[in-house]
N, C-alpha and C positions, 0 to 999 in steps of 0.2 A: 504494500500500500504506500502511496505517496500522500503525505499530509502537508498542505501549504497553509501557513498562518501569517496573516498581516504582512505580506511581502510587498516591498516598495522598490522600484527601480527609478533612479533619478538621472535623466539625460539632461543635456544643456538646455533644451527647449521644452521638454516634456517630462512630466512625472507620472508614473503609473503605479497604481495601488491595487493589489489583489487581496481580497478577504479570504476567509477559510474555504479551501477546496480539498476534497478527498478523491483520489483516483484509486479505484480498486484493482487488485491484481488479477492477471489472467483474463483480461477483458480488453476490448478495443474501445478506447475512449477518444472521441472526436472533439476538438476544440473549435468552436465556431465564433464568428464575429466579423464585422465589417473591417475593411482596410484601416489600419491605424488603431485597432482596438487592443492590440498587445498580444496577439496569438504567438507570433514568433518570439517576442520578448519573453513570454512565459516559458516557452520551451527552452530558450537559452539560459534562463535563470535556473530552471530545474536541472539542466545539465552542467551547471557551474561555469558557464562561459562568460557570464557578466556578473558584476557585483550587485548585491541586493541587501536590503535589511529585512528583518523578519526571519521566518523559519520555513525551511523545506526539508522534511524528513522522509527518507526512503531507506530501504533495507536491502540494497543490492546494486550491482553495476548498472550504469545507465549510459546510453550512447545517443548522440544527436546527429541526425542525417539532414544536412542542409539541402535546400532546393537547388543550390549550385555547388555540388560536392567537389572537394579537392581530390584530384586524381594524380598520382605520382607518375613520373617519367620512367615507368617500369611496365612489365607485362601485366595483363589483367590478373593472372594468377598471383603474382607478387603483390599487387594491390589488395587482393582479397585476403592474402595470408598476413598482411602487415600487422593487424591487431593480435594475431597469434604469436608472431615473433617478438613483439615488444613486451608481451606478457610471459615470454619464455615457455610457451606451451609447445607440445610436440606436434608439429605440423602434420606428420603422418597420421595422427589420430583423427584428423579432420578432413582428410582427402575425400572420403566417401560423401561427406556432407557437402563439401565444395562442389563436387561433381553433381550431386543431386539438385542443389539449388541452381547451379549453372544450367542444368537441363530444364528446370522449371521455368527459368527466365530466358531461355534460348541464348545463353552466352557461351556454351561449350566450344563452338568453333572459334571463339575469340580469345580463349584463355592464354594463348601464347602471343597475342598481339600486344603492341604498346598501348597502354591505357589512354595516352594523350591523343591517339589517333581515332578514338571512338566518337560516335555521334553523342549528342547530349543525352538522348534517351538511354543509350548503352552505358554511358558513364553513371547515370542514375542507378541502373540495375547493379553495376559493380559496387557502387557505394552502399546500396541496400544489403547486398550479400555480405560485404565487409562489416556492416553494422551488426548483423545477426550471427555471424559465423562462430563467435566464441560464446554464444548463448548468454548475453547479458540479461538481467531480469527485466529491464525496461529499455525499449527502443522508441525514440522520438522521431517521427517522420514529418518533415516540414515541406508541404506541397509535393509529395512524391510522384504525382502523376503529371507534373508540369510538362515534361518532355516526352511522355509516353504515348504511343498510339493505343487504339482500342484493344487490340490483342494483348499488348504488353500490360495494360491495366488489368485485364482479366487474369493474366499470369500472376500479377502481384497480389490480387485479391485471393487467389488460390493459395499462394505462399503464406500470406498472413493468417488465413483460416487454419492452415496446417500447423502453424507455430503458436497460435494464441494461447494454447494450454501450457506452453513452456515460457513464453515471453509476453509481457504486458506491452501493448502498443498504444502510443498516444500520438494522434495524427491531427495535423492541420491541413485542410484541403478545401478548395472551392469547388471540387468536382462532386456534385450532388449524387450522381449515380454511384460513384466509388464509395462515398460515405454511407449511402443507404444500404449498399451490399454488405457492409462490414460492421457498422457501429453496434456496440452494446450500450454505451453511455455517451452522453453529450454534455459538454460544458459550454455555456453561452456567455461570451464576453460582450456586454452591451455598450461599452465605451464611456460610461459615466465614472469609471475609475481612472480615466486619462485626463490629466490636467496640463493644459498648454501654458507654458511659462512665458507670457509676453512681457513687455517692458513694465506694465503696471504691476503685474504679479511680482516681478523682481524688486521693484521699488517698494511695494508694500511689505514684502518679507525682509528686505534690508532694514526698513524702519523698525520692524519688530525686534531686531537684534539689539537695538540700543536702549 
């Protein structure tokens, strides 16, 4: 379970505040909201990529998969094995799963290709497999269907369904069909927790400090 309590993220021009949120294990939770409502910010805070105040409690490994993933100048296979190597896990123990997930997402013919040469959709698939291969407890997917065609989206749906009893997925997506096919729970961000810090806001708060 992920438990979020009174989390605040303070940017230069915007302050975001999230009250109590609970995300249950072994379910697919979708985070919804308009542009600018803080969906990606909340994912990045949960994964520890940005500073915040308040409390985010979770009891296992967590990975964040960006909508524009970083792909290394190495083969697709080496990209997928990267989190195994940095954790000093035995790569041989994971080869069957790498092949299985690569088959499911139709990446097998590309395993020896340089990851930098792939299409945007293929890079997303590589990044997703890299996120799940060491079986973290939580996987955060930020707009995972952005560069995927219809067939690839169906492949991803099947993969998540297959793994959700082992991995808790938290997803931000504007693809309504993708969400409808997968979600168990939804979190709606309405935007009233977002404060835009204009000149008046800054002036008023500076005065309060004296």
